[in-house]
C-alpha positions in Angstrom: 158.2 25.6 89.7 155.7 23.2 91.5 155.8 19.6 92.5 153.4 17.3 92.6 153.5 13.8 94.4 151.4 10.6 93.9 149.6 9.4 96.7 150.0 6.0 98.4 147.1 3.8 96.8 149.3 5.0 93.1 152.5 3.5 94.4 151.4 0.4 96.5 152.1 -2.8 93.9 149.8 -5.3 95.3 146.6 -6.1 93.3 143.3 -4.6 94.7 140.1 -6.2 92.7 137.7 -3.9 91.8 135.3 -6.7 90.1 135.6 -10.2 89.3 137.3 -9.2 85.8 139.0 -6.1 86.9 141.4 -5.1 89.0 144.0 -2.4 90.2 147.7 -1.8 90.9 150.3 0.9 91.6 153.6 1.5 90.5 156.3 1.8 93.3 158.6 3.2 90.7 156.4 5.8 89.9 158.0 9.5 89.7 156.2 12.7 90.9 155.4 15.1 88.6 156.8 18.8 87.9 154.8 21.7 86.6 155.7 25.1 85.3 153.1 27.8 85.9 153.0 31.3 84.4 150.6 33.3 85.9 149.1 37.0 86.1 146.8 38.2 88.7 144.9 41.4 89.7 143.2 41.8 92.7 140.4 44.4 93.7 139.5 45.5 97.4 140.7 42.1 98.4 137.3 40.5 97.2 137.7 40.1 93.5 140.5 38.4 91.5 141.1 37.4 88.3 144.3 35.3 86.7 145.2 34.2 83.5 148.0 31.5 83.6 149.7 29.0 81.3 150.8 25.9 83.2 153.1 23.0 81.8 153.5 19.5 83.5 155.7 17.2 82.7 155.7 13.5 83.9 152.3 13.9 84.8 151.3 10.7 86.6 147.7 8.7 86.4 145.9 5.7 85.3 144.7 3.9 82.7 143.1 0.7 81.6 144.5 -1.8 79.6 144.3 -6.1 79.0 145.9 -8.0 81.4 148.6 -10.1 79.1 148.2 -13.2 80.8 144.3 -13.6 80.8 142.7 -11.1 78.0 139.7 -11.7 80.2 141.0 -9.5 82.8 141.3 -5.7 83.0 144.2 -4.3 84.7 144.2 -0.2 85.7 147.5 0.7 86.1 149.4 3.9 87.2 152.5 5.5 85.4 154.2 9.0 84.5 152.4 8.7 80.6 151.6 12.3 79.6 152.8 15.8 79.5 149.9 18.6 79.9 149.3 21.9 78.8 146.5 24.6 79.6 146.2 27.8 78.9 143.1 29.4 81.3 141.6 32.0 82.9 140.6 32.2 87.0 137.7 34.2 88.9 137.4 34.7 92.8 135.0 36.4 94.4 134.6 36.6 97.9 131.6 38.1 100.3 131.9 38.7 104.0 129.1 40.0 105.9 128.2 39.5 109.6 125.7 36.5 109.1 126.5 35.3 105.7 130.1 34.7 103.9 130.0 33.6 100.4 133.2 32.1 97.8 132.3 32.2 93.8 134.7 30.5 92.1 135.5 29.9 88.2 137.8 28.2 85.9 138.1 27.9 82.3 141.3 26.2 80.2 142.0 24.8 77.2 144.3 21.6 78.3 146.1 19.8 75.8 147.6 16.2 77.0 150.4 14.7 75.0 150.7 10.9 75.6 154.2 9.0 76.1 153.0 5.7 76.2 152.0 3.6 72.9 148.9 2.5 74.3 147.2 5.8 74.8 146.5 8.8 72.2 146.9 12.4 72.6 143.6 14.1 73.5 142.8 17.6 73.8 139.8 20.0 75.0 138.1 22.3 77.3 137.7 22.4 81.2 135.7 24.2 83.0 134.3 24.1 86.6 131.9 26.8 88.5 131.6 26.3 92.5 129.9 28.8 95.2 130.2 28.2 98.7 128.0 29.3 101.4 127.9 30.0 105.3 125.3 31.5 107.0 125.6 32.3 111.0 122.7 31.2 113.3 122.7 32.8 116.5 126.3 32.4 118.2 127.2 28.6 118.1 125.8 27.5 114.5 126.6 27.8 110.8 124.6 26.6 108.2 126.5 25.5 105.4 125.5 24.9 101.7 128.4 24.5 98.9 127.4 24.2 94.8 129.4 22.8 92.3 129.4 22.6 88.6 131.5 20.7 86.1 130.9 21.2 82.4 131.9 18.7 79.9 135.0 18.4 79.0 139.1 17.0 79.8 139.7 16.1 83.2 142.9 14.0 84.1 143.2 12.6 80.4 139.4 11.7 80.5 136.4 13.5 78.7 133.8 14.0 81.0 130.3 14.8 81.2 128.6 17.3 83.3 127.8 16.9 86.8 126.6 19.0 89.4 127.1 18.2 93.4 125.5 20.1 96.5 126.6 19.6 99.7 124.7 21.1 102.9 125.8 20.5 106.5 125.8 22.3 110.3 128.7 23.3 112.3 128.2 23.5 116.3 130.8 25.8 117.8 132.0 25.3 121.4 133.6 28.9 121.9 135.1 28.2 125.4 136.8 24.7 124.3 137.6 26.4 121.0 135.9 23.4 119.3 133.6 22.7 116.2 131.3 19.7 115.1 130.3 19.7 111.9 127.6 17.2 110.1 127.4 17.6 106.3 125.9 15.6 103.7 127.7 15.2 100.6 126.4 15.1 97.1 122.9 14.7 98.3 121.2 15.0 94.8 123.3 11.8 93.8 124.4 13.9 90.9 128.7 13.8 91.3 129.3 11.1 89.6 129.6 11.6 86.0 130.1 9.3 82.8 133.5 9.7 81.5 135.3 7.9 78.5 139.2 8.0 77.1 140.6 5.7 74.5 143.4 2.8 75.4 144.8 0.7 73.0 141.9 2.3 70.2 139.5 1.1 72.4 137.2 3.1 74.0 136.5 2.8 77.9 133.5 4.3 79.1 133.3 4.3 83.1 130.6 5.6 85.9 132.0 5.7 89.1 130.2 6.7 92.3 132.4 6.7 95.3 
């Protein structure tokens, strides 16, 4: 049994205007979400692991968009405990560690069903799948080259249907061994391909978004 607590921005009741016609406001009465997880894991030589799991979340919180009841020209992005979530999936993890090279490969594939507790949002179900690889290359004693790749396949994520997205991150780490200090320079989303389009339905109206943070 696990607990998931909302971030501060989800609780902040003050309005934050995203654009002239769109603002967001948090919910100070938001409750934490409780998740129940059953998992079977097999580990081979501390480098390969595979797991099969079932997860149920109650009072899952998230954000959704509705029209402002006082001004229909405005859209409000609200936060609430508005759905229950069932997920059944498998996960794979592989770890390689050499003198000059360290690599972690992970993948997850799951079937997700979200049951809405709000009249404004409909139920949804679909597949969620992610594949990622993290690489560290040791260059001498003090430098480490980082190269991370992540692919999110089309599917259902956080009560939203999302197109595929790919992220490539790269960076360099300089270690001052005597002082036990690391200086990092990392560039995220070099190809600018980690901003997928996604959609969901609110009050029967399809909401389409493409956010670049």
